[in-house]
C-alpha positions in Angstrom: -10.8 5.4 -43.0 -12.0 8.6 -41.3 -15.6 9.6 -41.5 -16.3 12.9 -43.2 -19.2 15.4 -42.7 -21.7 16.3 -45.4 -20.1 19.7 -45.5 -16.7 18.1 -46.5 -18.4 16.4 -49.5 -20.0 19.6 -50.5 -16.6 21.2 -51.0 -15.7 18.8 -53.8 -16.9 19.9 -57.2 -17.3 16.8 -59.4 -18.4 17.4 -63.0 -18.9 15.5 -66.3 -16.8 16.5 -69.2 -15.9 15.2 -72.7 -12.3 14.4 -73.7 -11.6 16.4 -76.8 -7.9 15.8 -77.2 -5.4 13.1 -76.1 -1.6 13.5 -76.3 1.4 11.4 -75.3 3.1 12.5 -72.1 6.7 11.0 -72.3 7.9 13.4 -69.5 5.6 11.8 -66.9 7.4 9.4 -64.4 4.6 6.8 -64.9 2.9 6.2 -68.3 0.1 8.8 -68.8 -1.9 10.6 -71.4 -2.3 14.4 -71.4 -6.1 15.0 -71.7 -8.0 18.1 -72.8 -11.5 18.0 -71.4 -14.5 20.2 -72.3 -16.6 21.0 -69.1 -19.2 23.2 -70.9 -19.7 26.5 -69.1 -16.8 25.7 -66.8 -14.5 25.8 -69.9 -11.7 23.6 -71.0 -9.4 21.9 -68.5 -6.3 19.7 -68.9 -5.4 16.6 -66.9 -2.6 14.0 -66.7 -4.2 10.6 -66.5 -2.4 7.3 -65.9 -4.8 5.2 -67.9 -2.5 3.9 -70.7 -2.9 0.3 -69.6 -6.5 0.1 -70.6 -7.1 3.0 -73.0 -5.6 4.3 -76.2 -6.2 7.8 -77.6 -8.9 6.6 -80.0 -10.9 5.1 -77.1 -10.6 8.2 -75.0 -11.4 10.9 -77.6 -15.1 11.8 -77.3 -15.6 9.8 -74.1 -17.4 11.5 -71.2 -15.6 11.2 -67.9 -16.1 12.3 -64.3 -13.6 14.6 -62.7 -12.9 16.8 -59.6 -12.6 20.3 -61.1 -11.8 22.4 -58.0 -8.3 21.2 -57.1 -5.5 23.8 -57.6 -3.4 23.1 -60.7 -0.7 20.5 -60.0 2.6 20.5 -62.0 3.6 17.2 -63.4 6.9 17.5 -65.2 6.4 20.3 -67.7 2.5 20.1 -67.6 -0.1 21.6 -65.3 -3.0 19.2 -64.5 -6.1 21.3 -63.7 -8.5 18.5 -62.7 -8.5 14.9 -61.4 -10.2 12.4 -63.7 -11.8 9.7 -61.5 -11.5 5.9 -62.0 -11.6 2.6 -60.2 -8.4 0.7 -59.5 -8.4 -2.9 -60.5 -6.4 -5.6 -58.6 -3.6 -5.0 -61.2 -3.6 -1.3 -60.4 -5.1 -0.4 -63.8 -7.6 2.4 -63.9 -11.1 2.0 -65.2 -12.5 5.4 -65.9 -15.8 6.6 -64.4 -18.4 8.1 -66.6 -22.2 8.6 -66.9 -24.1 5.6 -68.1 -25.8 7.9 -70.7 -24.7 11.1 -72.4 -25.3 14.3 -70.4 -24.3 17.9 -70.8 -20.7 18.8 -70.2 -20.3 20.5 -66.9 -23.2 18.9 -65.2 -22.5 18.3 -61.5 -22.2 14.9 -59.9 -23.9 14.6 -56.5 
């Protein structure tokens, strides 16, 4: 993998937000949830997340997650995803979501 410069990392805006709504997304090619996430002063953003293998809506609602918030919106079927929720891929290609180990304010920056 290519080495990046510190200035490359500084371009990525990674923040903590709380999932406030989870909806089914039957139009997605691969199973996914439509998430609405509160990023505090940054506002509300939506994301399509392929995490249906390990998470149901009840487990996601109220959960804090880590996301990249400065990508341009990406259209997925009839939905615009405004941020990329981060996770770890298991050996079975399931996604385990990343989040802070204790509650923090929505919108706080990861560094």
